[in-house]
Residue, then its C-alpha position, 0 to 999 in steps of 0.5 A: x246604508x245597510x247595518x249588520x244584525x249585531x249593530x241593529x241589536x246593539x242599537x235597539x238594546x241601547x235605545x230601549x235602555x235609554x228610553x227606560x232610563x228616561x221613563x224611570x227618571x221622569x216617573x221618579x222626578x214626578x213622584x218626588x215632586x208630587x210628594x214634596x209639593x204635597x208636604x209643602x201644601x200641608x205645611x203652608x195650609x197649617x200655617x194659614x189655618x192658624x193665622x185665620x184663627x189668630x189674627x181675627x178678633x171675635x168682633x171680626x176685626x183684624x189683629x195685626x201688629x207690626x212684625x206680627x209674624x214674630x209676635x205670633x211665633x213668640x207669644x202665640x206659638x204660631x210657627x211662621x219661620x221660613x214662611x212668607x205671610x201676607x194679609x189682604x183686605x176684602x178688596x185685595x189690598x195688602x194690609x200686612x206681611x211678614x218681615x221676611x218679605x221685605x220689599x216683595x209682595x206675594x202676587x194674587x191673580x184675578x182668578x185666585x182673588x175671585x176664588x177667594x171671594x167665593x170662599x175657595x182656597x187656592x194653591x199656586x206657584x209664583x216666581x216673582x218673590x226672591x230667587x226661587x219659586x214660591x208655593x202659595x196658598x190663598x185662604x179667605x177668612x170669613x166672619x159670621x156677621x161681617x162676611x169676608x174679613x180678610x184673605x191670608x196668603x202663606x208661601x214657602x220657598x221651593x229652594x230645597x226642591x229646586x236644588x234637589x232636582x238640579x242635583x238629581x238631574x246632574x246625577x241622572x245625566x251622568x248615570x245615563x251616559x255611563x249606562x248607555x256607554x256600558x250597555x253599548x259595549x256589553x250589548x255589542x259583546x253579547x250580540x257578537x257572542x250570540x251571533x257567532x254561530x250564525x257566522x259559522x253557519x254562513x262560512x260553512x254554507x259558503x263552503x258547501x257546493x255541488x261537489x261537497x253536498x255531503x258536508x253538514x253544519x255542526x249544531x252545538x245546541x239543537x233546541x235553540x233558535x240558531x240550532x233550529x236554523x242550522x237543522x233546517x239548513x242541514x235538511x235543505x242541504x240533504x234534500x239538495x244532495x238527494x236531488x243532485x244525486x237523482x239528477x245525476x243518476x237520471x241523466x246517466x240512466x236516461x242517456x244510457x237508455x236512449x243511447x242503446x236503441x239509437x246504437x241498435x238503430x244505427x247498426x241495423x241501418x248500416x247493415x241494411x244499407x249493405x244488404x240492398x238485395x235481401x228484401x226479407x232482411x230489409x223487412x226484419x231490419x225495419x221491424x227491429x227498428x220500429x221496436x227500438x223506436x217504440x222503446x224510445x217513444x215509451x221512455x220519452x213518454x214516461x220521462x215527459x209524464x214524470x216531468x209533467x207531474x213534477x210541474x203539476x205537484x199540488x195542482x192536480x184537477x180534483x174530480x170525482x172518480x169511481x175507482x171500481x169503474x176505472x179498475x173494470x175498464x183497465x181490467x178489460x183492456x189488459x185481459x186479452x194480454x193476460x190470456x195471450x201470455x197464459x196468465x190467469x188474471x182475476x178481480x177477487x173483490x171490487x168494492x164501489x169506492x169514490x176518490x177525488x183526483x185526476x181520472x187520467x192519472x188514477x187510471x194510469x196508476x192502476x194500469x201500470x201496476x197491473x201491466x207491471x204484474x203481467x210483465x214479471x209473471x211467467x206463463x201459467x202464473x196468476x195475477x189477483x186484483x182487489x179493491x177495498x176500503x180500510x181506515x177511510x182509504x181506498x186500497x187497491x192490491x195487485x198480487x202476482x205469482x211472478x219472479x219476486x224481488x230480493x230484499x236488497x232491491x226492495x228499497x230502490x224499486x220506486x227510484x227512477x230508472x232502477x231495474x231489479x234485473x237489467x237483463x230480464x227487464x230489457x226482455x220485457x221492455x222495461x225502462x225502470x220508470x213505471x213504478x216511479x210514475x205510480x209512486x208519484x201519482x199515489x203521493x200527489x193524490x195524498x196516498x201511498x204505494x208500497x210493496x211486499x215481495x219474496x224472491x221467487x214467490x211473487x209480489x204484492x203492490x198496495x196503493x192507498x188513496x183517501x176516499x172522497x166525501x160520500x155526500x158529493x154529487x156523482 
């Protein structure tokens, strides 16, 4: 059976209180009993010592008249009232006892008797004398010539202690039952009050769905545990809201991007079917269809790359990568395209740097940034590349003299399928995925990617990646 947190908290609170009360009662009773027994032992020891000096004559003979306890108290000042006194001979036989013992005899065990023969004084509790237990001290009396002359036993009833402890037990039981009942009610109330924000969080969380992810949980005390829980849930909802928006935007943009080439293909194929005799038109149609197929292939490839990177998050291969060599290879790959486009592309500085990561993804990062600069730089422009180290990071910059980006568009250029100028982007074949892929690659390698741009004056993209340990084997 599952119990609510409120019930569990109340149960543990009451259990802890009950255990604490039992521990306190036990410790108090034990301490009180030790004090009572200590005082009783002092009292009966004092009487036993006085008896030892009073009932023995200098010759070593016992002086024990009838009703000796009354005589000792009246004539010698030995306080025997309230005490049981018994005198044994060296053989353990009773030779005299106080008048209040009447028909009772203080028992002496074998161990106690042997201890007395050895000269040791013993304390014990006996239960065969009257209604209540009796605390008894057994003390041997020795004479310097005759040795063991007698054994004196003095006992004191523990009636008072017994009654006190019975009263204490009664009081403790009543107080503990009352405390447990009150603690249960108070604990239930406090647990309910403390967990009330949790119920509100639960109700709010239940109301939040895909259609109202903009709703948030109200936080009364942000710094306590409940407040931190609510803040964490709000952050999670915010991430979910962002993910839902990205998915919706991604779905809409992807369907739109794929729909356009498919519509073009369909239209061109229908026209081609009606123009069977025009060979040149058929060839032009096929060339256009191939361009649209290449565009769809580019979009699908980028989508697969993004999906693969999402799945590989945190699980990229860690290999030693010479970033300057990757830059040189990608530069040679794009140099011909730059020449054909009438763009001057040059490496201003390429410092030998080593990073750790996936060589394929890192190569894709540099290639996409360089290719993006060439696409948006008009004829006669320039693209400058630098690779340097700053603050323990490899810094790759791509500066172009292209069309630039407006301030309104800058915050969104790394979003998937976002394009600054839809018409211009369609002319250069962009789908709004290249920079998103670059951003994903940089962040998956523990780096960053940012941009500085002025509309009409070009852009500078900067990728920063952590440098690898220079002591690693290359």
